[in-house]
C-alpha positions in Angstrom: 88.4 102.3 95.6 85.6 102.5 98.1 82.6 104.9 97.6 83.6 107.2 100.4 87.1 107.7 99.0 85.8 108.1 95.5 83.4 110.8 96.7 86.1 112.6 98.5 88.4 112.5 95.5 85.7 113.8 93.2 84.9 116.8 95.6 88.5 117.7 96.3 89.7 117.5 92.7 86.8 119.8 91.7 88.0 122.4 94.3 91.7 122.5 93.8 93.9 123.8 90.9 96.5 121.0 91.1 94.3 117.9 91.0 97.3 115.6 90.3 98.7 116.4 93.8 95.6 115.1 95.6 96.3 111.9 97.5 93.8 110.0 99.7 94.7 107.2 102.1 91.9 105.1 103.5 92.4 103.1 106.7 89.8 101.1 108.7 90.0 100.3 112.4 87.6 99.8 115.3 86.6 103.5 115.3 85.5 103.4 111.6 87.0 104.7 108.4 89.7 107.3 108.4 90.4 109.2 105.1 93.7 111.1 105.2 94.0 113.8 102.6 97.1 115.4 101.2 96.9 118.3 98.7 99.3 120.8 97.2 100.2 123.5 99.7 98.9 126.2 97.4 95.5 124.5 97.4 95.2 124.1 101.2 93.2 127.3 101.6 90.6 126.1 99.1 90.1 122.8 100.9 89.8 124.3 104.3 87.9 127.4 103.4 87.1 130.6 105.3 87.1 129.7 109.0 87.2 126.0 108.1 83.7 126.0 106.7 84.6 124.1 103.5 86.3 121.4 105.5 83.4 121.1 107.9 81.0 120.8 105.0 83.1 118.0 103.4 83.2 116.2 106.7 79.4 116.4 107.1 78.9 115.0 103.6 81.4 112.2 104.3 79.4 111.2 107.4 76.3 111.0 105.2 78.1 108.8 102.7 79.3 106.7 105.6 75.8 106.3 107.0 74.6 105.0 103.7 77.3 102.4 103.8 76.9 101.5 107.5 80.2 103.0 108.6 81.6 106.0 110.4 83.8 108.1 108.2 86.3 110.7 109.4 88.5 113.0 107.5 92.0 114.1 108.4 93.7 116.9 106.3 97.4 116.7 106.6 99.2 120.0 107.0 101.8 120.5 104.2 105.5 120.5 105.0 106.7 124.1 105.8 103.2 125.3 106.5 102.6 128.7 107.9 103.9 129.0 111.5 101.4 129.6 114.3 101.7 133.2 115.3 102.0 134.0 119.0 100.7 137.1 120.7 103.3 139.9 120.6 102.2 141.2 124.0 100.9 139.6 127.2 97.6 140.6 128.7 99.4 142.6 131.4 101.4 144.6 128.8 98.2 145.4 126.9 96.4 146.5 130.0 99.4 148.7 130.9 99.2 150.3 127.4 95.5 151.1 127.9 96.3 152.8 131.2 93.0 152.0 132.8 
Protein backbone atom coordinates (compact mmCIF):
# COMPACT_ATOMS: atom_id res chain seq x y z
CA UNK A 1 0.00 0.00 0.00
CA UNK A 2 1.27 3.46 -0.89
CA UNK A 3 2.09 6.03 1.78
CA UNK A 4 -0.88 8.27 0.96
CA UNK A 5 -3.36 5.41 1.31
CA UNK A 6 -1.65 4.21 4.50
CA UNK A 7 -1.89 7.70 5.98
CA UNK A 8 -5.58 8.01 5.06
CA UNK A 9 -6.35 4.58 6.51
CA UNK A 10 -4.59 5.46 9.78
CA UNK A 11 -6.45 8.77 10.18
CA UNK A 12 -9.89 7.44 9.23
CA UNK A 13 -9.66 4.33 11.41
CA UNK A 14 -8.74 6.56 14.35
CA UNK A 15 -11.88 8.68 13.75
CA UNK A 16 -14.57 6.04 13.20
CA UNK A 17 -16.22 3.51 15.51
CA UNK A 18 -16.46 0.71 12.92
CA UNK A 19 -12.87 0.52 11.61
CA UNK A 20 -13.51 -2.80 9.84
CA UNK A 21 -15.91 -1.08 7.41
CA UNK A 22 -13.25 1.36 6.14
CA UNK A 23 -12.36 0.70 2.51
CA UNK A 24 -9.89 2.74 0.48
CA UNK A 25 -9.45 2.42 -3.27
CA UNK A 26 -6.43 4.08 -4.91
CA UNK A 27 -6.36 4.96 -8.61
CA UNK A 28 -3.75 6.86 -10.59
CA UNK A 29 -4.41 8.77 -13.81
CA UNK A 30 -3.13 11.86 -15.63
CA UNK A 31 -4.69 14.12 -12.97
CA UNK A 32 -2.82 12.43 -10.11
CA UNK A 33 -3.86 10.05 -7.36
CA UNK A 34 -7.51 9.59 -6.41
CA UNK A 35 -8.30 7.97 -3.08
CA UNK A 36 -11.90 6.81 -2.81
CA UNK A 37 -13.16 6.26 0.73
CA UNK A 38 -16.06 4.10 1.88
CA UNK A 39 -17.09 4.04 5.55
CA UNK A 40 -20.00 2.72 7.58
CA UNK A 41 -23.05 5.02 7.19
CA UNK A 42 -23.12 5.59 10.97
CA UNK A 43 -19.55 6.96 10.82
CA UNK A 44 -20.12 9.34 7.90
CA UNK A 45 -20.71 12.33 10.17
CA UNK A 46 -17.42 11.77 11.98
CA UNK A 47 -15.49 11.67 8.70
CA UNK A 48 -17.14 14.76 7.23
CA UNK A 49 -17.36 16.78 10.44
CA UNK A 50 -19.31 19.94 11.19
CA UNK A 51 -19.74 21.96 8.00
CA UNK A 52 -17.26 19.60 6.30
CA UNK A 53 -14.29 20.85 8.30
CA UNK A 54 -12.91 17.41 9.13
CA UNK A 55 -13.05 16.33 5.48
CA UNK A 56 -11.37 19.59 4.39
CA UNK A 57 -8.58 19.05 6.92
CA UNK A 58 -8.01 15.46 5.79
CA UNK A 59 -7.84 16.63 2.16
CA UNK A 60 -5.28 19.31 3.11
CA UNK A 61 -3.11 16.77 4.90
CA UNK A 62 -3.34 14.39 1.93
CA UNK A 63 -2.12 17.17 -0.38
CA UNK A 64 0.91 17.62 1.88
CA UNK A 65 1.61 13.87 1.84
CA UNK A 66 1.28 14.00 -1.95
CA UNK A 67 3.72 16.91 -2.25
CA UNK A 68 6.30 14.95 -0.29
CA UNK A 69 5.90 12.11 -2.80
CA UNK A 70 5.75 14.37 -5.90
CA UNK A 71 2.12 13.61 -6.69
CA UNK A 72 -1.27 15.29 -6.51
CA UNK A 73 -3.61 13.48 -4.13
CA UNK A 74 -7.39 13.97 -4.09
CA UNK A 75 -9.98 12.38 -1.82
CA UNK A 76 -13.48 11.30 -2.78
CA UNK A 77 -15.82 10.23 0.02
CA UNK A 78 -18.54 7.94 -1.30
CA UNK A 79 -22.02 8.59 -0.01
CA UNK A 80 -23.50 5.45 1.58
CA UNK A 81 -26.49 3.69 0.05
CA UNK A 82 -29.72 5.10 1.41
CA UNK A 83 -28.10 8.30 2.62
CA UNK A 84 -30.20 11.15 3.91
CA UNK A 85 -32.26 12.70 1.12
CA UNK A 86 -31.60 16.29 0.16
CA UNK A 87 -34.31 18.46 1.65
CA UNK A 88 -35.97 20.96 -0.63
CA UNK A 89 -37.44 24.25 0.47
CA UNK A 90 -41.05 23.89 1.53
CA UNK A 91 -42.01 27.33 0.19
CA UNK A 92 -40.93 29.43 -2.74
CA UNK A 93 -39.50 32.90 -2.29
CA UNK A 94 -42.78 34.42 -3.48
CA UNK A 95 -44.75 32.46 -0.89
CA UNK A 96 -42.42 33.55 1.91
CA UNK A 97 -42.68 37.21 0.81
CA UNK A 98 -46.46 36.93 0.78
CA UNK A 99 -46.36 35.54 4.32
CA UNK A 100 -44.29 38.53 5.46
CA UNK A 101 -46.86 40.93 3.96
CA UNK A 102 -44.33 43.65 3.22
